[in-house]
N, C-alpha and C positions, 0 to 999 in steps of 0.2 A: 770603745763600745761599738762603733761602726766597723772597726777592724774585725771584731769577733763575728759580726753578722756576715761580713763579706767572706771570711774564711769558712764559716758554717755553710753558707750558700754554695760556695765552690766545692766543699766536701760533699754536700748533698747532690749536686749536679754530677760529680764524679761517680758517686755510687749509682745513680740512675743510668749514666752512660755505660758503666761497667756491667750493670745488670742486664741491660738491653743488648750488649754486644754478643752474647751467646745465643740469641734467638736468630734462627735462620730465616731470612726473608724469602718470600716466594720469588723475588727477583734474583736471588743468588743461586737458583737451581734452574736446570733446563728440563722442560717437560716435553715428552715425546709420546706419540701414539703409534702403535703397530697393530694392524695395518692402519693407514691413514683414514680409511673408511671401511665399513662393512656393508655389503650388499647381498640381499637374498632374492633370488629370482624364482618366485613361485608361479605356478601355471595361471593363477588369477591376478597376481599383482607383483610388483617389484618394490621392495622396501630397502632403504639405505639410511644408515646413521653415520654421522661424521662428527667427532668431537671438535668443538670450536673454543678458541680463547677469547674472542671478542677483543676488548682493549686491555686485557690482562696478560701477564706472562704465563698463566696457568690455564688449563682447560676448565671451562665453567659451565658449558651447556652442550647439547647435541643439536645438530641440524638433522631433522628426520624428514625424509621424502618418501612418499608412497604414491605409486602410479598404478591405477586400476587398468589392467589389461583385459578384463572380462567384458561381457556384454550386459552385465547387470550391476546395480549399485554395490559398492563395497562399503561396509559400515565399520568404522574404527571404534572399538569399545575402550574408551579411556579409563573407565572404572576397573576393567580387568587387566589392562596393560600395566606392567610393573617395571620399575627401575631395578636392574640387576647389578650387584657388586659381588665379584668373585662367584658368579653363578647363583647367588641367593637373592630372592626378591626383597626389596627394601622400600616399598611404598610406591606411590603414584608419581606422575609427572605433572608439572604445571607449564602453561604457556600463555602468551598474550591472549586475552579474551575470556579466560576461565575465571569465574567468580570463586574466590578463596573459600567461601562458605560451601560451595558445591564440592570442592575437593575434600573438605573436612567431613562431609556427610556422604561421600562417594556417589554423588548424583550428577556428575558431569555428563551433559548430554552427548550421545554418540555423534560422530561426524560421518556424514555421507559423502562418499567420493563417487561421482557418476562415472559411467563407462568412458574410458579414454582420457579421463582427467587425472591431474596430479595435485597432491596436497603436500605442502611444506610447512613445517613448524620448527621454531627454536624451542626445544623442550628442556626443562630444568627439573632434576629430581626434587620432589617436595622436601625431602629430609635435609637437603643441602642449601636451602634458600634462607635468606635473612629478610624478614618482613619489615618494610618501612611502616611508619605510623599508619593507622587505619584511615587512609585517604586514598583516592584513586591515583593521585599523583602527588609527589613531594618534591618541590623545587624542580618540576619538569621531568622527574624520573618516575618510572612506573613503580608500583607498590612492592615489587620483589627485587632482590639483588641476588644473583646466583653466587654460590660458594664454589669451592675448589672440588672438582671431581678427583677423588683420591687415587693414588697409585694402585694398580691392580686391574683386574678385568672389570670393565664398566660397560653397561649396555641396557637393552630394553627387551622385555618379553612382550611383543606386540600381539594384541588380540584383535582379530577382525572377524566379521560375519559376512557371509556371502550366501544368498538364497537360503537363509536359516541355518546354515552350517557354520560352526565356529572353527577358525584356524588360528593357531598360536605359534609364533616363530620367535626364536631368540636371535638377537643381533648383538655382538659385543666387540669391543676394542680393548687392547691392553695399553694402559697408560702407565708411563714410567717417569720418575724424576731422578735426576742425577745432579750432583754438585757442579756448579759452573766452574770452568777452568780459571 
């Protein structure tokens, strides 16, 4: 009787291992970005995005840096800025300090960058995040977990205002994944 249970358990474990062996793990691929960063030098500001892996083998978020070169405030409109995948808008970004309810209702307050100042954020496309339980922190981890930036052209359509005028610029990076040798 025990012999049958042991054989059955071994058979079941074999099926599970065999079924999982065909799934390609993100650690079995090499992720690359070309160019490594994208920078746009506008007369009023400089904007730069750089895809980052963090502690993962894949790209999970962008480091966005905006430097105000003008003599007036630069206003970042987070509600009008969009994540771009292959040139098409795919929703908003989130970053530390944004209330998820504001993202859902598109009422994220604008960010003011004073003249000569620099703003830097780790931004994650809203559509690619996994939400932790509805708490501010779960086991010391913030309420969102970034997902994998997909292979293809990834970027941001950044919307800013300066003296009442709106400026929109696209910044993008091509992310590729290849089987590891």
